NUVEX-92798 format. One record per residue (C-alpha): residue number from 1; residue in one letter; chain; x, y, z. Coordinates in steps of 0.1 Angstrom, whole numbers. Layout:
BEGIN
NUM, A, A, X, Y, Z
...
//
This chain:
BEGIN
1, S, A, -341, 297, 419
2, I, A, -366, 279, 396
3, N, A, -369, 242, 396
4, K, A, -392, 237, 366
5, V, A, -418, 255, 345
6, G, A, -448, 236, 334
7, H, A, -470, 218, 328
8, G, A, -484, 232, 296
9, L, A, -455, 251, 278
10, H, A, -467, 236, 245
11, I, A, -500, 253, 251
12, Q, A, -488, 287, 264
13, D, A, -457, 296, 244
14, D, A, -454, 298, 206
15, V, A, -417, 285, 205
16, F, A, -425, 256, 228
17, R, A, -457, 249, 208
18, A, A, -439, 248, 175
19, F, A, -411, 224, 188
20, S, A, -434, 202, 209
21, L, A, -462, 197, 183
22, S, A, -437, 190, 155
23, H, A, -448, 163, 130
24, V, A, -414, 147, 138
25, W, A, -425, 138, 174
26, G, A, -460, 127, 162
27, S, A, -445, 104, 136
28, L, A, -421, 90, 162
29, L, A, -449, 83, 186
30, R, A, -469, 66, 159
31, Q, A, -439, 44, 151
32, L, A, -439, 35, 188
33, G, A, -475, 23, 185
34, M, A, -497, 53, 193
35, E, A, -527, 56, 170
36, A, A, -537, 91, 178
37, P, A, -508, 107, 198
38, R, A, -516, 138, 217
39, A, A, -494, 162, 237
40, A, A, -506, 161, 273
41, Q, A, -479, 177, 294
42, S, A, -447, 196, 289
43, M, A, -421, 211, 313
44, Y, A, -388, 228, 313
45, I, A, -366, 213, 341
46, F, A, -337, 237, 353
47, K, A, -317, 214, 377
48, Q, A, -296, 243, 388
49, P, A, -259, 241, 397
50, S, A, -252, 231, 433
51, I, A, -289, 233, 443
52, G, A, -308, 213, 416
53, G, A, -332, 191, 435
54, E, A, -336, 153, 435
55, V, A, -366, 138, 417
56, G, A, -377, 105, 434
57, C, A, -382, 72, 415
58, H, A, -415, 74, 397
59, Q, A, -434, 62, 367
60, D, A, -450, 88, 344
61, S, A, -482, 68, 340
62, T, A, -488, 75, 377
63, F, A, -496, 111, 367
64, L, A, -511, 107, 332
65, Y, A, -530, 73, 335
66, T, A, -547, 58, 304
67, S, A, -565, 25, 299
68, P, A, -549, 7, 282
69, M, A, -515, 22, 292
70, S, A, -502, 46, 265
71, V, A, -481, 73, 281
72, I, A, -447, 80, 264
73, G, A, -422, 106, 277
74, L, A, -399, 124, 255
75, W, A, -370, 137, 275
76, F, A, -347, 162, 257
77, A, A, -313, 170, 271
78, V, A, -309, 208, 266
79, E, A, -275, 205, 282
80, D, A, -252, 175, 289
81, A, A, -267, 152, 316
82, N, A, -240, 133, 335
83, L, A, -233, 116, 368
84, E, A, -221, 149, 383
85, N, A, -251, 172, 375
86, G, A, -280, 148, 380
87, C, A, -286, 127, 349
88, L, A, -316, 103, 347
89, W, A, -314, 69, 363
90, G, A, -337, 40, 355
91, V, A, -346, 4, 364
92, P, A, -340, -18, 333
93, G, A, -371, -40, 328
94, G, A, -389, -22, 356
95, H, A, -418, -14, 333
96, N, A, -427, -50, 334
97, V, A, -437, -48, 370
98, G, A, -467, -27, 361
99, L, A, -479, 6, 374
100, L, A, -475, 9, 412
101, K, A, -495, 41, 419
102, R, A, -520, 66, 405
103, F, A, -522, 103, 414
104, E, A, -558, 112, 414
105, R, A, -582, 141, 419
106, I, A, -605, 139, 450
107, T, A, -625, 169, 438
108, N, A, -632, 183, 403
109, D, A, -612, 214, 409
110, A, A, -579, 194, 415
111, I, A, -572, 212, 447
112, E, A, -575, 179, 466
113, T, A, -556, 151, 453
114, R, A, -544, 117, 466
115, M, A, -518, 90, 457
116, V, A, -535, 56, 453
117, T, A, -513, 25, 457
118, L, A, -521, -1, 431
119, K, A, -493, -25, 439
120, E, A, -467, -28, 467
121, H, A, -432, -28, 453
122, E, A, -399, -10, 462
123, W, A, -373, -3, 436
124, R, A, -339, -13, 451
125, Q, A, -309, 11, 447
126, D, A, -288, -17, 431
127, E, A, -313, -20, 403
128, L, A, -308, 15, 390
129, V, A, -286, 22, 359
130, A, A, -273, 57, 351
131, L, A, -285, 72, 318
132, P, A, -260, 100, 310
133, V, A, -265, 116, 277
134, P, A, -249, 146, 258
135, K, A, -267, 178, 250
136, G, A, -292, 174, 222
137, S, A, -301, 138, 230
138, L, A, -337, 124, 233
139, V, A, -345, 98, 259
140, I, A, -378, 79, 253
141, L, A, -395, 67, 284
142, N, A, -423, 42, 286
143, G, A, -449, 55, 310
144, E, A, -444, 25, 334
145, F, A, -406, 28, 333
146, P, A, -393, 37, 368
147, H, A, -368, 65, 367
148, L, A, -353, 93, 389
149, S, A, -326, 119, 390
150, Y, A, -304, 128, 419
151, A, A, -297, 163, 432
152, N, A, -272, 184, 412
153, R, A, -243, 191, 435
154, S, A, -219, 201, 407
155, T, A, -212, 236, 394
156, T, A, -228, 228, 360
157, S, A, -265, 231, 353
158, R, A, -284, 203, 337
159, H, A, -315, 217, 318
160, A, A, -340, 194, 301
161, Y, A, -373, 196, 284
162, A, A, -399, 169, 290
163, L, A, -429, 163, 268
164, H, A, -454, 135, 277
165, A, A, -479, 121, 252
166, V, A, -510, 99, 255
167, D, A, -529, 81, 228
168, Q, A, -564, 97, 223
169, K, A, -578, 62, 214
170, C, A, -572, 52, 251
171, D, A, -595, 61, 280
172, Y, A, -582, 90, 300
173, P, A, -601, 91, 333
174, R, A, -614, 124, 346
175, V, A, -599, 115, 380
176, N, A, -564, 122, 366
177, W, A, -550, 153, 381
178, L, A, -542, 170, 348
179, L, A, -572, 174, 324
180, P, A, -576, 193, 292
181, K, A, -599, 223, 294
182, E, A, -636, 214, 295
183, G, A, -649, 204, 261
184, S, A, -614, 201, 245
185, V, A, -588, 174, 241
186, F, A, -550, 173, 244
187, L, A, -533, 189, 214
188, P, A, -526, 168, 183
189, F, A, -491, 168, 166
190, Q, A, -488, 186, 133
191, K, A, -493, 167, 101
192, V, A, -465, 163, 76
193, I, A, -469, 190, 49
//
């Protein structure tokens, strides 16, 4: 069983590239405040029936840190996401707490990594709110917004596609675990023709 395929579908596959780098998403990201949005990471999440795994509470900026903060996640529901099959859950206002952790390289080859705690804080279970959405929905996630998904114990799959963008105007430290190829940048979104 496959959990997810990533983290560069927008680079490796023509269909994912055309969808991911659409001017529609670039325009949306600019409306949300990015000056120079770039696609940094993409993944297809399978959340299989009966066995789809839990994803613990996290903030996307933990894995794609920029200074100042700029990460925005675009989470597309390929199938209905509901309470039974592992929809997203989030902590309203949780982004105001700030970034709690950073996932960093210890070595240049990214074989050795570490999780660095920036701030001690525990998200309480009673703070979480379910975010069920129908197939075709887009959920926009601030990089500091704490979110998770529970295991899928239903007989229905819950596929999703996630695309994470960063603003090229912000500093993207080389200690981040995910780096563009040497001498290149993350991919820009298409221009409106």
